[in-house]
N, C-alpha and C positions, 0 to 999 in steps of 0.2 A: 404468551407475549401480548402486550397491549399497546394500542397505538391510537392516535387522533390525526385528523386531517384539518388543514385550513381550507376555508370556504372562500368563494369569490369576494366576499365582504371583508376578508381578512381576519375575521374570527375564527377560533377553534372549535371543533366539535367536541362532544363529550368523550371521554375515553371509553375504548371499546376492545374486547378481546378478539384476536387474530386467530382463527381456528384452522385456517388453511393458507397455504402458501400459492405460489402462481402454477399455473397448468403449464404442460410442455408447450413449446412454440408460442407462449405469449409474447406479444409485441413489447410489452413493458419488462420483460424479465433481464435483457442486458442493461438497460438503463438502472432498474432497481439494483441489481447485482454489482453495478460499478459504484453507486451510491453507497451501499452497504459496505462494499469492500475498502472504499475511500475512508469512511468513518473508522473502520477497524484499522487501517493503516495508520490514521491519525494518532489512535491511542497507542499503537505500538511504537511510533516514533517518540510519543511523550516517554514511554518506558526506556528508550534507547539512550535519552540524554543523560542517563547515569553512567554510561561506558563511552569515555573520550575516544577509543578506537572506532566504535561503531558510528558516532557522530562525526569523526573526522572524513569517514568513508562516505557520508551522505551527500546528496546534492544540496547545495546551498541555494536558497530563494531568497530574494529580496523583493519586498512589496512596498509601494508608496501610495498614500492615500491622503485626500486634503479634507480636513473637517472644519466646520464653522460652529464656533461657540454659540450656545444656546442662551445662557444666562450669565449674571454677574459680569466681572470684568471682561471676560472673554467673549461676551455676546456680541455677534456680527463679525468677529475677528476669525480669519483663515489661518489654519495651522496644518502644516504639512507633516506627516509622520510616516518614518521610514521603518520598516520592520524587516529583520533578518531572521530567517529560520531554515532549519534543516528539514529535508523529505527523503523518503526512499524513492529510488529511481524504479517505478513499476510500470508495466504495460499491461492495460486490462481490456479485453474484448470478450463481450457475453461472460460465460462463466470460466474463462481461462485468464490467468494472471502469469506474469513473468516478473520477478523481483531481482534487481541487479545489485552487485556490489563490486568493487575494485580489488577486494581481497577475500581470500578464502576465510581468514580470521573472522572477518566481520560476519560473513555467511554463517558461519559456526555459531556465532553469539546471536545473530538475529533470527534465526529459524525456531528456537525455541520460544522465543517471545512471540513471533508471529503465530505460531502453532497454539499457543496459550491464549492469546487475545482473539483468535480465528473461534475458538471453543466457546468464549463468552459470547460470541454472536451466533452461535449455532452453526458455525461452519467446520468442516473438518479437512484438514490436508491429507489428501491421498497418498498413502505410501507408494501404490501401484502406478499412479501417473505422475507423480512429483519427481523431478530429476534435477541434479546440482551440475553447474557448469562453471567452471572457473576460466576466465579470459585475462590472462596476465600480459603485460608488457613483453615483447619478445627478450629483453635483457634479464627478465626473471624466469628461472627454471620452474616448470610446472612440477608440483609433487601431488600425489595423491592425498586427499583429506577426507574426512569423515564428517558429515552433518547429521545430527540426531536431535530429535525432538519427541516427547511424549512416548518414549519407547520405540520409536520407529527410526530406522537409518535409512536415508534417502540415498538413492543410486547416483554415482558420479557419472557423467557422460562428456563426450567431446563435440557432440551435437545437439542442437536444440531446435525442435520445429515449433514455429509460432505462426499462426494463420498462412499456413502453407508454405512457408520460407523455411530454409533450414539454416541456421546460425552456427558456425563452427568455432571451436575454442581459440583457433588462430586468428579470428577476427573475420575470415571470409563468409560470404552468405551466398545462398543457391536458391533460386525460386522453384 
């Protein structure tokens, strides 16, 4: 892998080869993992745009920015731009991640894409530590479902432990 860094004066260094990753307990590890994982999710979301069921289940994000024209007839004029986008609902902490979807069908479609994009970033979704849980509204009866990706089938569970708290499929939580 190759990388470069931006220096204090705003210039970029020459490209260099990265030969070794972070060491255990490095203070930068959680931050860098979150940046890496966020970039991976952005690529995955772009691939989900082709599936209307998955994009319908994503979180909708609206952003608004104000821009000032630099040249021509727009020079000095302010323009407000509103952008709508979809995003995965993901919780990240250190090297743990939780991705949520309101439907089992979306999870079944998302997981192969997430696993494929993760591999492009040198990440692997662990079969032994990855679990799938569905939290459906009470009016909808829960059914078993299978989520598979890259030849691995992930275990379905009715409880999910995240940062020391347990979240249950019925929506309850326990510390």
